[in-house]
C-alpha positions, 0 to 999 in steps of 0.5 A: 152622276144623275142627268139634269132631266132626271134630277128635274123630274125628281124635284117635280115629283117631290113638289107635286107630292107635297102639294097633293098631300094638302088636298082633301076630299072634305075641303069644302065641307064647312066652307061650302057644303053645297058646292059638289051638289051644285056642280053635279047638277049643272054638269048632269044637265049639260051632259044629258042635253049633249052627251059629247059634252062629257068628253069635252069636260074630261078633256078640259081637265086633262089639258088643265092638269098637264100644263098650267091652266086651260080656262084663262082666255087671251086678252090684249095683254095676256096669252093663255093656252087656248090658242095652242095647237092642241087646243085651238078650235077643239076645246069645248065646255068652258061655258059649262064650267062658267055656269057651274062657277056662277051657281057655286058663287051664288051659294058661297062667294070666293070660296071654290076654285075653278080648278076644283070645279073642273076636277069635279065636273070631269068626275061627274061627266064620267059618272053621268055617262055610266062610268065610275065615281071616285072621291075627288081631292079638293083644295086647289087654287087657281093659277094666275099664269099660263103657257102656250109654249108648255101646252104645245110641248107637254100635251101628247099629240095624236101622232105620238108613238108609244115611247113618246106617250110614255115619256109625256106621262112619265114627265108628269109623274104618271105610270104606264098603267095610268097612261093606258087607263086615261087613254080609255077616256076615248071611249067617249067623245069625237075627234076631228079628221085632221087628227086621224087623216094620216092614220086612215090613209097611211097606217098599216095596223088598221082594220081595212073596212074601218079605215074605208068607212072613215074616208068618206067624211075625211077625204083626200087631199089632206086639209079638205075635211079637217073639221069633220068629226068621227067618234073615238069609239064607234061601238058605244060613243055616248057610254063610258065603258071599256069598248075602247080597248076592244076596238084596239084589239080589232085594230079600230083605234081612231088615232095613231096614239090610240092604236100604239097601245096595242101594237106588239109593245109593252102595253098590250097586256094592259089593253087586253086586261081592260078589254076583258074586265070592265071593273079593272078598267073603271078602278084603274081609270078612277085611280089615274084621274086622281093621280092626274089631278094631283099633278102640282096643284096650287094650294094654300097661299099659291094662286087665287080663287078667281071670280071668273074662270076665264080671267085672272082676278085683279 
């Protein structure tokens, strides 16, 4: 007899597939033909002003897809996901999405969802930093609920081992190749010391000089430099390329959950492939981003089109 968890996964995948089938790249061609160009203009300006913002917007989209909705802020009567452990004190870019929403509302009112704006913004961020461009399926509606508990349970922590990562992604219907490709988003952005402290002091599969260089801004004892930042990819921190995978080959992955992708396990060959073939990585990343964006989207009569991305429309 199939296990309950396996049956639940099958039901989830079936529902997600049905919903994603209702998305279309031409969804706004008639109702809001200027939506995509408006979003791209806002995002490109934000990333040009601060390249790190590109990584922040990709991360927002990842957290939005993996749980319910990252953009809803807490109120006196509503607890969202922004205060969950993986998000508190680290999520950024909501102001860029709010700006894009304002600009889009100016050209077509109550038509384009915040969820779609975020999906397009993630794509445009990657492209602005030199990465691939892909067609984003559209037609999502905005969730009216959020779950701090799900955010803390579903998002993979930086301490994850390979099996833990694989399980988290598999639970969302994503393949191992999707997982390795999406991890490549760590070719841009930065991480706080608290996320890699244990790795640089306790892991053995780390380049010694690399670990030593990180300890100055991430000192002992633990907690004394928690908010200090380090680039996830020192080689080219503001360029979306495949250097992340070359770093893993040299045991220079910043997070424990990065380096486990190349540590004698089943993903080693995929890492080698992406390290040696930037086109293969770019193609796999674009495919994985579409797959991630297809995780159980709200469509048709589900959810709503919010007027403000940070609060439910009453």
